[in-house]
Each structure stands twice: as structure tokens, then as C-alpha cells.
N, C-alpha and C positions, 0 to 999 in steps of 0.2 A: 794495204787494205784501205778501203774507202768507208769512212765512219760518219754517221749522222747523229748529232745530238739534238734532241727536241727540247726547247726551253730557252729562256733568255735571262736567267737570274744569276746570283752569286754561286749557287750550286753548280749550274751549267758551266760557268767560267772556270770553276775549280776542276770539273771533269775535263773540260777542253784543255786546260793548262797541263793536267797530268797526262792525258792521252796524246797530246802533241809531242811528248818526250819519247814516245814509243818508236823503236826502230822498225816496227811492223807497219807503221802508218804511212799510207801513200797520200791521202787527202782527207781533211777533216772539215765537215760542214756543220753549221748550227742554224736551226730554225726556231725563232727569228734571230736569236743572238742579241748582243748589245755592243756598245762601243769598246768595251774591254775585250770581249771574246773575239772581236774582229782582228785583234793582234796575233791570235794563234789559230784561227779557223776562218773559213769563208762563211759569212753570215748571209742567209737567204731570206728575203722578205716574203715568207709564206705564212699562212695562218696554221698554227699547230693543231687547230680543231677542224681544219679542212682535210678530212681523211683521204678523200679521193684525189685532191690536188697534190697532197703530200706524197701519196703512194705513187702517183704517176711520175712525179719529179724524181723520187728515189729510184724507181726502176730505170728511168732514163739515165741517171748518173751512175748506175751500177753499184749502189750502196751495198756493202758487205755486212754491215752491222748498224743497227739503229739503237741508240741509248735514249730512253725516254726519261726526262728529268722530273717534270711536275706531275702532281697527282691527277690533275684534271683530264689530260689526254688518256691516262691509264684507266681511270674510272669510266671514261667515255668509250673505251674499247679500241683504242688505236693499235695496241699490240696485237690483238686478234686480227684486225684488218690487215696489218702488214704481214703477219704470218701466213694468212690465207693466200697472199700473193708471192710467197716464197722468200720474203725478206726476213733475215734473222733479226730478232729483237731481244734486247735486254730490258725486261719489264713484264710484269704479270698481265694476264688477260683480264677482261672486264669482270667476270664472275669472281675471280680471286681478289681483284682490286676492291671488292666490297669490304674487305678487311679494313680499309681506310675510308672508303666512300660512304659507308653507313655505320655509324657508331652502334646502332641497335643490332645490326647484323654481326658486328664484331663482338659485342658483349655476349650474344647468344652463342657464337662460335667458341668463345673462351669457356663459357659454362659447359658446353657440350664436350669440350676436349680437356677439361680439368685444369685449365690455365688460371692461376690465381689472379683475382681481380676484385674490385670493391662491389658490394651489394648495390642494386640499382632498381629503378622502376621506370617504365616507359609509358608515355602518353601521346595520343594523337588528337585529343580533344582538349581545348583550353579549359573548359569548365571542370573536366575531370582532374586535370593537373592542378587546378586551384583548390579543389576539394582535398586532394592529397596533401597539399601544403597546409591547409587549415587543420588537418588531423595530426600533423607532425609536431613533436616537441620542438621547442626553440633550439637553434644551433646552426652551425655551418652546413652547407649543402652545395654540392657541385652540380651546375646546370649545364647541359650540353645540347647543342643542336645536332640533329642526327646526321646531316649531310656535310659536304665540304663548305668551309667558311674561311678559307685562307688563314687557318691557325687562330682565328679570333672567335670561334664558336663555343669556347669553353670558359665558364666563369665560376670562380669559387665565391659563392654568396656567403657572407659572414653571418647572416641571420635570415629569417624567413621573409621579412619585408624586402630585402634585397633580392632574394630568390624570386619573389613575386614580380618585382620590377623587371628582372631579366627574362622571366617567362613571358611577360607582356610584350617585351621587345621582340622575342623570337617568334611566338605564336600569334600574338595580337597584332603587332605592327609589322610582322614578317620582314624584319631587317635582313634576314639571310635568305629570303625567298623560299624556294622549294626545299632548301636544306633544313629549314625550320618547321617542316610539316609535322615532324615528330620531335619530342624532347625527352631527354633522359635526366632523371634525378639520380645522383650517385652519392653514396656516403663519402665524406672527405677522408682521404688517407693522409696521415702525417708521417713525415720522414724527409728524405733527400732524393731528388729526381736524378735519373741518369738515363742516357740513351745507349742502346746496344744495337748495332746494325750488323747484318750478315748477308753475304752474297750467297745465293743458292741456285741450283738447277732443279730444285724440287726434291732432291735426295741428299746431296752433300751440302755442308755448310762451311763457309769461310767466314769466321767471326772477326769483325774489325775491332780495333781498339775502342774502348768506351769513350763517351763524350758527355759533357754536360752543357745543355743549352740554357740561355738566360732569356726566358720568354717575356718577363715583365718589362715594361717600358722604363721604370725608374730604378735608381740605385737602391740597394737593399731589397730588391725584388718587390717593389711597390708599383702601383699604377696598373693600367690595363694590360692585358696580354697582347703580344705582337707576334709577327712571324718569327721572331728571334733577334735579340739585340747583341748576341755574342755567344761564344762557346769556347770550350777548351777540351783537350784530350791529351792523355787518358785521364779519366776521373778516378781519383784515389778512393772514393766511396765504394767502388766496385772491387772488392778484394778477389783474389783468385778463387776462393771457395764460393763466393757469391756468383762469380762468373760461371762456374761449373753448374750452379743451380739454374742460372738463366738458360744455359744450353739444354739442360735436362727437363726443366719445368715449363719453359716458355717456347724456345725456338724449335726443339724437336717435336713437341706437340702441334705446333703450327704446321710443320711439314706433314705429319701423319694425318692431321685433320684435313688438310687440303687433298691429300691422296685419297682419303676416305670419300671425299666429295667428287673424286674424279677430276680434280683440277691440277694442271701441270704448272706449277709456280716457278717461273724463271725470272729472277730479278733480285731485289733487295727486300729483306724483312727488317723493318725498323720497329724495335720494341721500346716504347717509352715507359720507364719503370719507376716505381717508388720503392726506395729501400728504407726499411725501419729495422735497425739492428740486424738480425739474420733473416728477416722476412722480406720476400719480394712480392710485389703486386704489379700487374700491368695496368697502366693508365690508359694507354692507347697503342694501336698499331698504325704504322704507315707502310706503304708499299713501294717506297722509293727512297733514294738518298735524302738525308735530312739537310735542311738549310737553316742555320749555318754549320751544322755538324760536319758536313762534307769538307768545308773549308779548313777544318783542323785535322781531319783524319787523313786526307790524301797527301798533305805535305810530309806526313810521317812514313808513307809507303815508299820503301826502297825498291821494290819490285816493279816491273812493268804492269800497269793496270789492264792493258788491252787484252792480253791472253785470258785473264780471269773472267772478264765480261763476255768475251767470245765463247769460251768453253761453257759458261753458265747458259748462255743463249742457245747453245747447241745441245744442251743436256748431257754434257760430259765433264762436269767440274771435277777436278782432281782433289782428293782429300789432303794433299800436301799444302803447306801453309806459305803465304808470301812472307817476305822479309820486311821488318819494321824498324825504323830508327828508334834508338833508346833515348828519346827526347820528349819534350812537351810542346804542344802547339796551342796558341791562343788567338782567337779571332774577335775583333771589335767591329761592330756594325755602325756605320755612320748613316744617320737617317735625316730626312727632311723634317724641319720643324713642323709640328702638328700631327705627324704620324703617331699612332695608327688611324687618327681621324683625318680631317681634311688638311691638305698640305699643298704648297706651291711647287711648281716645277720650272725648269728653264734657267735655274741659277748656274752661273759659271763656276767650274771647279778648278782650283789651282793647287799647286804643291806637289803633284805627282811627278813632275819632271825633276824637281829638286830631290825627291825621295829616291828616284832611280840613280841620281848622281852620287848618293852617299855610298853606294856599292855594298850596302849591308847584306850579309849572307843570311839565309833563313828568314826571308821576308817576301811576302807576295801581297798584291792588292787585287782582290776579286770584285769585278763590277757587277752591280745588280740593276739599279735604276739609273742608268747613264745613257746618253745619246750624244752624237756629234751634230753640231749646228754650225755651218760655215767653217768647218774644220776645228771648232772649239768644243771642248768637253763640257756638257751641261747635265744637270739633274733631270731625271725623267720618271722618278718613282719615289715611293716612301722610303724603302731601304735602298740607299744609294751605292755604298761601297762596303766591302768587308776587308779589313786589313788583318792579315795573319802573320804571326811571327812564331818561329820555333827555335828552341835552344835546349841545352843540356838540363837546365833547371827551370821549374815553373816560374820562379821569380824573375829569372833572366828573360824568359819569353814575354812576360807581362811588361817588364821595363822596356824591352825592345819595341813591342807593339805600340805602346803609348807614345814613345818617342816619334814613331812614324805617324801615328794618328794626329799628333799635334802639328805636323807640317801641312796637313791637308785642310783646305779652306773652301767653304761655299756658304752662301747666305742661309742663316737659320739652321746651320748644321747642329745636330744633336747626337750625342753618344753617351753611353754609360762609362763611368770611370772605375767600376768595381768588378769588371769581368774576371772570373776565376777566384773571386774572394773566398768561396768555400774551400777550395783546394789549398789556398795559401793559409787560411785560418787553421785548417786541419793539420798542416805541416808544422805550424808554429805552436 
């Protein structure tokens, strides 16, 4: 099979790494890819938002399956465009992708389908939003931009003054552009977050091991939100009983709700959840594999990933389950200093060769913001690398991943040293 992956981050490297192991694979391409992906796939310098150019290239190459990684092309309708040309796609169409592309649409979808979520209010006028804040009692409030904001459009305001500042940035200064034309105020939910992802063809579900992302920049979950500074899987906060609730109260209603709208959802449903005791609430939905959750889920998959993605894309997903390793995986993201704000690129990266020479089993380095310059590896983004380790015990995986991380060097490298702290504290 000839497979195309659209995207160029750590998630796409993890997908390429896993798909490259499939005996069904004839050729693997990635648009645009990155320096790390080029070791397992042919990277093609095309714009993932150039639908016509990408479609023409895919038809010329005889692509059998396209896997769309990032949310942008999905929300932009790339999956629909490819399907109309007869190209099989793993990823939902534009209308279904509103589940991630518009937080307002997603909240209304949840209410209409009885999916548990926090109470909220929506505004498209700055003065009306300010009046709402003036009338509220003092206390924390979650402020969300409606559209896509690279994982940075959600702020937990600890008081109304902070909520007003965030509102001004989103709707007044328009820091997120069109994504901030509408804003959501949401009651803050207290508990522990967990991500549950499922592969679906619109009818059947293959639920993947749970994961917990670390969105905050600083240790102890402090500082601004990022695209994700690390993750681990599985997350012990999601007990078997809670997992059953997630399927019954969250995932199945998404499928029935999409069917009621006449939408054929083929791809990933990502539910970002808040767990408080025995109660589940949905914080957000995404319509693609998570980043960095994918980097800890796929290393635990013992089965071939390609048949599952293909059968979902063809609408014939089997209810039988893939095999998973009885292990834990931990990913630590190495970022450029200054991220998620302004940061420098072009720094030389060293230590990866020495890491390969150690011969450690259960270890992988997934590239995100990297490039090759005159044959040397350099930084080219905010999140640069994701180092993943997996082992029998969570503590073993954590120790292994940080041994590896400490070998990698580049100027102003930053990473959190407490990834998986909740799981370890829970076990102790």
C-alpha cells in the first residue's frame, strides 16, 4: 500500500514510525514532514493547505490511503476534497470537524446529545461579554476562543480581572484573529484531566489506552498553556468503570449525534475529559490524534496500525480489538526557550547519535520542530523533540526517558522534569 501522512510534527512522526513497521506498506510519504520523519518516509515539500496541488500529487502517486494529522486541514475540508476524488482518507469531513473547529458548535452539540459538560455562555460582542463579567460573582472562570488557536486558546482565569484581560486579548486585540470572533465563558471544573481517543468508521469504536497530557509550560502545572509538554499512558485516574462511562456517555453519543446530522465520521474522536470522583465531564473534543498523546499510545500498540486506519477509512471497522503491551509509556517534550511565546530557531541539536548507540530498548525520539541545514540537525519550531520511553513500570519508564532527555543538547532547551507526576503520586 502507498500511504500519505499529512503533517509535520511529533504526532506525524509517531504515526510514520508505527506505519513504517507494517508488512502491508509499500511506500510511505509525508507532506511536509520533518527531519526525523525523513528517516522512515519520503518527505514531500507541498503545502498541506493546497488542496488542489496535494490532490493532483496524490493521484499521480497512486496513494491508497491518506492519514490527516493536524486539525487545520481537517477543519478546512481536505478530507472531503480527497474523498470526492476517490482517495481513501482517515479523518472526518469539514462539517464533522466543527467538533474541534468551533468550540461553540461543540458545546451546542454536547448539549443536544446529552454529553456531560460544564455550563457556559457565548458572546460575539465585546461589550456584551464585559457586561456579563460585571454581573458575575468573583471567582475563577474559563475563557475560550471559539476557533482553532494551536492549543493556546483556552485560559483558566483565576478572577474576573484576569478574565477581563483575556477577553480583551481575544476580542479586543484579536490575538487569535478570526478564531476569536466569538468567546465562551465556562464554569471551571475541578478534578483530574485525561484524554480518551477512539478510532471509528462512524459506527464501530476502537478505544485506545487513556493518556494524560501536560499542557502547562511549568512544573507543577504552572504557567501558560502550550500544545503539550509531555504525556503518559495509560492514565490510572481512568478506572475500568469510568472507561465504561466514557464509552456510554461520551463516545457513543458522539457517533449517534453525528449520524443524526447525516455526517459520516471516519477518523479519530479525541475526548478531553475532567474526572472528579465518579463524575465525568467533557472539556473539549478534537477530531484527530493528540500531540503528544499519540507519542505514548502508539508505542504500546502491538498490532499493525495500518489495517485499522484503512478499515475505518473504508467504513468497515471490525469490532475486534487490537493487542496492547502491558506497559507504561512516557513522553517528554523538549522545547525552544521562550515557547509558547517568541523563540529562536536554527540551534544545532546534539546527542541523538549517542542516544542511538546506547541500544536502549523501549525508546524512541519523535521530531517536531526540526530541520536539516547542510546535513546538520537544527531546531525549527517551538516544540522541538518528544522523547518517549516505555517499560513494565511507570517509574521505570520515567527514569528511562529522563536518562535519554539528559543526553540531548541544544541552545536554550527547556523541558519539564515532572511528567507523569500524578500517576507516580497516585501509585505511592
